[in-house]
C-alpha positions in Angstrom: -2.6 -30.8 46.0 0.0 -30.1 48.7 2.8 -30.9 46.3 1.3 -28.5 43.7 1.2 -25.7 46.3 4.7 -26.4 47.5 6.0 -26.2 43.9 4.0 -23.0 43.2 5.4 -21.3 46.3 8.9 -22.3 45.3 8.5 -21.0 41.7 6.9 -17.7 42.8 9.3 -17.1 45.6 12.3 -17.7 43.4 10.9 -15.5 40.7 9.6 -12.7 43.0 13.0 -11.5 44.3 14.3 -10.9 40.8 10.9 -9.5 39.8 11.1 -6.8 42.5 14.7 -6.1 41.7 14.3 -5.8 38.0 10.9 -4.2 38.1 8.8 -6.2 35.6 7.1 -4.3 33.0 3.4 -3.8 33.7 2.4 -5.9 30.6 4.7 -8.8 31.6 2.8 -12.0 31.3 5.0 -13.6 34.0 3.9 -11.0 36.5 0.2 -11.4 35.7 0.6 -15.2 35.5 2.2 -15.3 39.0 -0.7 -13.3 40.4 -3.2 -15.7 38.8 -1.3 -18.7 40.1 -1.0 -17.4 43.6 -4.7 -16.7 43.7 -5.4 -20.3 42.6 -3.2 -21.8 45.2 -5.5 -21.2 48.1 -2.6 -21.7 50.4 -1.9 -19.2 53.2 1.8 -19.2 52.4 1.1 -17.1 49.3 0.1 -14.1 51.4 3.8 -12.9 51.6 4.4 -12.9 47.9 1.0 -11.2 47.3 1.7 -8.5 49.9 5.0 -7.9 48.1 3.3 -7.8 44.7 0.7 -5.3 46.1 3.5 -2.7 46.1 3.8 -2.8 42.3 3.2 0.5 40.4 1.5 -1.4 37.6 -2.0 0.0 37.3 -3.9 -3.2 36.8 -1.8 -5.4 39.1 -3.3 -3.8 42.3 -6.8 -5.0 41.5 -5.6 -8.4 40.6 -3.4 -8.8 43.7 -6.2 -7.4 46.0 -8.7 -9.8 44.5 -6.2 -12.6 45.0 -5.8 -11.6 48.7 -9.6 -11.6 49.1 -9.9 -15.0 47.5 -7.3 -16.2 50.0 -9.4 -14.8 52.8 -6.5 -14.3 55.2 -7.2 -11.5 57.7 -3.5 -10.8 57.9 -3.9 -9.0 54.5 -6.3 -6.5 56.1 -3.7 -3.9 57.2 -2.3 -3.7 53.6 -5.8 -3.5 52.2 -6.6 -0.6 54.5 -3.4 1.1 53.5 -4.5 0.8 49.8 -8.0 2.0 50.7 -6.6 5.1 52.5 -4.4 5.9 49.5 -7.6 6.1 47.4 -5.7 4.8 44.4 -6.9 3.2 41.2 -8.0 0.0 42.9 -10.1 1.4 45.7 -13.2 -0.3 44.4 -11.5 -3.7 44.3 -10.1 -3.2 47.8 -13.5 -2.3 49.2 -14.9 -5.5 47.8 -12.0 -7.5 49.2 -12.4 -5.9 52.7 -16.1 -6.8 52.6 -15.2 -10.4 51.7 -12.7 -10.7 54.5 -15.3 -9.2 56.8 -13.4 -7.7 59.7 -15.2 -5.1 61.8 -12.0 -3.2 62.4 -12.3 -2.0 58.8 -15.6 -0.1 59.5 -13.9 3.1 60.6 -11.7 3.2 57.5 -14.6 2.4 55.2 -16.6 5.3 56.7 -13.7 7.7 56.6 -13.0 6.8 52.9 -16.5 7.6 51.6 -15.5 10.1 48.9 -17.2 13.4 48.0 -19.3 13.2 44.9 -18.6 9.5 44.1 -22.0 7.8 44.3 -20.6 4.4 43.1 -17.7 4.6 45.4 -20.0 5.6 48.3 -22.4 2.8 47.5 -19.6 0.2 47.4 -18.6 1.2 50.9 -22.2 1.1 52.2 -22.5 -2.4 50.8 -19.2 -3.4 52.4 -20.3 -2.1 55.8 -23.7 -3.9 55.4 -22.0 -7.1 54.4 -19.5 -7.0 57.3 -22.0 -5.9 60.0 -25.2 -7.6 58.8 -26.9 -4.2 59.4 -28.9 -2.1 57.0 -27.7 1.4 56.2 -31.2 2.3 54.8 -31.8 4.8 57.6 -28.7 6.7 56.8 -29.4 6.5 53.1 -32.9 7.8 53.6 -31.8 10.6 56.0 -28.9 11.9 54.0 -29.5 10.9 50.4 -27.1 12.8 48.2 -26.9 15.7 50.6 -23.7 14.2 52.1 -21.8 15.5 49.0 -21.8 19.0 50.4 -21.4 18.0 54.1 -18.9 15.2 54.0 -17.3 15.9 57.5 -20.8 15.9 59.1 -21.8 12.8 57.2 -18.7 10.9 58.4 -19.5 12.0 61.9 -23.1 10.8 61.5 -21.9 7.5 60.1 -19.5 7.0 63.1 -22.3 7.9 65.5 -24.5 5.3 63.7 -21.8 2.7 64.1 -21.3 3.5 67.8 -25.0 3.2 68.4 -25.5 0.0 66.4 -22.3 -1.9 66.9 -23.8 -4.1 69.6 -26.5 -5.2 67.0 -23.9 -6.2 64.4 -23.7 -9.8 63.3 -20.1 -9.9 62.2 -19.4 -12.8 59.9 -16.5 -15.0 60.8 -14.0 -16.0 58.1 -11.5 -18.8 58.8 
């Protein structure tokens, strides 16, 4: 298994430099195959190539790379994931799921601040991520605000931050290796 990971790292590392220089086409099978293989490696050394691939402008590569980083479970990927979350790009839903899987409480502020106006599915994904990370229920917030937060997003963000400040000590933050 170690030999397989070593070979994979070598293959991807050798191919990644030319890939970033020549800007693979978004439908390039080699690019998608590299993402899949990196996700399968389950070796922490693949984080570097995945972080580099996360800068691709290909629309579907972001979700694949973010999912691969989540599968790897390395907290060192969190800053890049938060960057992607703040940019509210095409893969914001995938990055929310990935952040929840990694489970780092430092992401709570960004998850709250990125709750979008009018996006019930996007808001719900963030609620679930916060619940998964903290082990706390957001039912009181859901019941109090319902869909009213759409018209009062700054007040809602403030209410969420106040909830987190008041309940942080009750959180059961999951530990990922």
